[in-house]
N, C-alpha and C positions, 0 to 999 in steps of 0.2 A: 504495499498498501503503500512506505516512502517512497520508494523510486516512481511508484506511477503518479502521483501529485505534486514530487519535484520536476518529473522529464514531460509529464502529458503533453501541456501546452507546448513542447518543441515540437513532439512527435507529431500532434493534431495541425499544428502548423504546416510542418513538411507535406503532410499529406494533402491540405489541403492546399497547398503549391500543386502537387504532382492531380490532381483533380483541376488544378486550373488550366492544366494544357492536354489533359485529356478531354477534359470535359466538353468540346464543341463537335467534338466527332462522338458523341457517346449519343446513347438514346434514353438517358437519365431521367428520371422522373421529377428525383428534387433539383432545388435552385442552389446556387450558390453566390453570395456576392461578400464583398470585403470592403466594411467603411476603411478608408483613406482617410478623411480627415473628419474628427468626429462633429456630427452636426452638418456637418458641409455635404461632402461629396462620399459617394459609395458606389466601386466599383460593384456590377451587377455582372451576373451572366445569366441572361435571357433564357432559360427553358425550351420556347417554341422555335424562338427564332435562332437559337443558338449562336449569340453575337455578345459580344461586350458591350456594355451600355453604363452610364456616368448619370446617375440619377442626385437632382443637385434636394440634396434633405433641408434646406432651409429656404427651399420656394414653397409658395404658397397654392400651389397645385397639390391637388389630391392624387394617390396612391392605390390600387385597389390593394384588399386585403390580400396574405398571403393564398397562393392558390395549389403551391406543393410544397412537400417538406423538407426544410431548409434550413441551411447550417449557413451560419456568416461570422466574422471575428472583426472586435470593435479594440481600436486599440487603447490600453491604460498601459502610461509610463515605460513607451518606448516597448511594450508584448502586444501577442494579440491572445484576446479571449472571444475563446468560444461559446457562441450561442447557437440554440437549433430552437427550432419549430415544429412541432410536429400539426398536422392540419387533419383535421375533424375530415372523414369521410360518411359522417351518419350527419347529414343536415337535408333538412327538411320544415315543410310550412310547420310542422310541430314540434321540428327541432330548429332552434335557429343560433347562428355562429354564435359560440362565446370566445373570451381567452384566458387560462389559468396558466397564472406564471408559478411554477415551483422554484423555492430561492432552497437551495441544500446546505446541510449544517457545515458547523468549521472540520476544514480537513476532509470532507465526503466528497465525492464524485457526483457531478449534480445528474447525469444522468441513471444514480440510481433509483431514483424516484421512477425509472420506469422500467429498471432490471428485478428489482428487489420488492419492488410494494404492483399493486396491480392500480393504484390512484390514476395514473396516468393512462393506461388504459381503458379505467371506467371513465374518465373523464372525457377520453377519445371518443368512445361512445353515445355517452352524454350532448353533445354538440360542441364540446371546448376546443378551441385550437393549445396545444400544451408549451410553453415556453421555457427553457432550462438554461443556465447562467450558469458558464463554467466560475462558481465566485471563490474556489479553491478554500484558501485559510480567513479567509474574509470573515470580520467579526461585525461588520455592518457600521462602519464607525462612520461619521460624516465628515471628521476630516482623519489626515495624517498627522497626530501631536509629535511636536520636538520629542517627549519619554518615548517616544514608542518604538518597539525594537525594530532595527534596518528591516530584518527580513520580513516583519509583519507589514509594511508599505508595500511591498511588490504585489498585494493582493488587492484587491479594488475596492470602494469604499460607496456606501449607497447612495451618495451624492452622483459619484461617476454611473453607479447603476442609473438612477433617472435620467440625469442630464446629455448622457451618448448611448445608452439602450433603450428606454423604454420612451423619453419622450417623442424623438422621430419617429416611432409608430405611429403617433397620434395624426399623423397624414395619413394610415391605414384606417384609421377610426379606434386603434386599440388605446384604450388607457389615456382616454378623453369624457369628458360628460356632455362633450358643444355641441357634435358632428361635426361632419367633412364635409367642406362647400366644394362644390359641384359645377358643371354648366358656366365655366368664367365667360363674361364681358368685358368687352372694353369700350370705356364708353367716350366721350370724342376728347373730355379734358385728360383721358390717360388713365384714369380711375378705372382698377378691375373693380368688378362688384361680378355676386356668383347669384343665378337664379335657383339653384336648390340646393339643399344641405344633406348629405348621406345621414342616416342614425348612427352612432358610435355604437360600436360592438360591447355589450356589457362584460366587463375584465373584475379578474378575482385574484388575490394573491395568496399562495399558504406558501408556509415554508414549517423545516423539521428542526429542532436542537438550535446553534445561532442561528438559523436560517427565520425560525419564528421572530427571533427579534427583528431581524430587516424584513419581515412581511410586516411587521406589526408599526414596524417607525414608517416602512413607505406610505401604508394607508395614513398613520397619524399625520405626515408630513403632505400628501394628497390624496385627502379625500376626494377631490374631483373625479379619481382615475378609475377607485375601484368601487365598486359594490359591494362586494365586503374579503373579509380576511381572514385567515384561520394561523392560529399557532400550536405548533403541538412541541409538546417539553424542554418550552423556550427557555429565556433568561432576561427577564424584563426592568431586574430593579439589581445594578449594578453593587448598592449597601447593600445586598446582604451577603457580597461575596468581595470582600475585600481585600480577602487574601489571595485571591483566584489570582495566580500566573498570567492568564490570558486577559482577563481584565487587566493587571498591572504592567503586564507587557504593551497594553494597545493607548490604555491612560497616562500610565504614572502611578507612583502609589498615591492613596486615597490620602495619605497622612501630608503630601507634597501640594494635590489639587482637588481636595475636595471640592469646590463648587464642581469641576468636571465630571464628578463622578455624579453628580445630582444636576447637573446640567442637559442638554440634547442629543443625551444618547442614555439616561433612565426615565423608562416608558411609561411608570408608575409615577412618577412626577411630572410626569407630563399629561395622565389622565383626563384634565378637562376640555383637552384638545380632539380626544377621539369620537370621531364621528362616522365614522366606517362599521358595522354591525361586524361581531367578532364570532366566531368558533373555537373556545380553548381549549385543550385537552393535554393530560400530564397524568403520567403514570408514577404510585402512588410510591412504587419500590425504585425510582430513578438512581441509583446510583451517583451518574453525572449531575445533574441540572436537578438539583431539590424540586419536588413536588409547591412550595413553600413559595419557588419564583411565581409560579401561577395564583397561586393563594395569595401573595400579597400585592400583586396586578387586579383581580376581583376585589379584593378588600379598599381598593382607590378608587373603584369603578365603584362601586357600592355608598363609598363616603363622598363622591363628586356630586354636587349639585348640577353643572353642566352635565355628565352622564345621565342620571336619572329625569331630566327632564328631556333628552332625547330620547330614552326608554321610553318614557311614557308617548312622546311622538310619534315613535316607531310601533308600537304599538296599534297605532289607529289605521295602518297602512298594511301591517303584517299582521294577519290573524295566526298563523303558523311557527313563524321563526321571532325571536325574540330578538333583543337588539343584542344580547349576550347571551352563547349558549357555551354551557363549559362543562367538562368533565374528569373528575379523577379518578381514575383506573386505579383498586387498590393492588390486582394482580399483575402488572404492568410496569415492566421496566423501560430503557433507552436503548430504544429497539426496533428494526425494522417490523419486528411482527405485530408492536401498538401502532407503531404511526401505519401501516397499510391501515389495521380497522381505523383509526381515530379520522384518519385520511378519507377514506369513504364516507364515515359520516361527516366530514366538513362538505364533502359534496355533494350530499344532502340537505346539508343547511344551507349552501347555496341554491340550489333547486327554490326552496322554499322562498328563501328572499326572493328570488327571481321565477316565477316560476313560466314556462312557454307558455 
């Protein structure tokens, strides 16, 4: 596993470059493209025309949702991060398109969501496009702090994840609440207006272990982008783990920078800003991340006036799915057996939030 996580990105990049040269003469069904400059230009291989094209992601022109399974790479600090999109083939008038972003835990392969659980395949059957991001040893911090261990800085922050990966996909209708402008018309004064808008694609985010922290932080900071979020076995309150080496190596020692441990990376301290409905699950026998992390978050939510007001308002329009659904499973630990079971329950919760 250690060798895999250390060299996987280089092997993946090498394979991608080989695919770049071989693809144009192949009959592959998947698309492949590279982001050359964050949020500016994307080198895209058109699957149908078998031609290279440059797409300006900063343009106001809309783009169609992914039509094929797609792998692409986005730059982060002079390296390439692998992104994979799995496209649902089970869409119909009764099963509309949705998007599910699945976030991995610390040093977990992102693809294990699909190889070690049935969450990925179940989501595809339910009409979700599934998005996987190779986050490596990311702890989903917002910044690279001076006290951060040097090698930890090689792994993406959640700010990069939003700015360079998710936000550009708003042009396709993902991760947005405003829709996508279509049918542009240029007026005599040069101004461009649009005659119609394409409805946005309902998007959801789920994470396991450290990825649960990332999922909730993304939903907290970008509530317009997500219809629901789920955290499985997550750590949400650094103050409960002041001696944890992972936290110390990311933020510095608590006694040196106590404000940072109480700041933007502490979800419990920010509960008043939680606006996206959520599913939370934790194993009582979790020996890696204590179930008290989820208990601490639930306590904060239950004692937040803002959250309680949202809970009441949410109930008026959602008879089945409450604003927060939680479960502490006594027999469960910190493993894929539990994450498979809890992940499927999270999908059920999402379906109740956003029925077809």
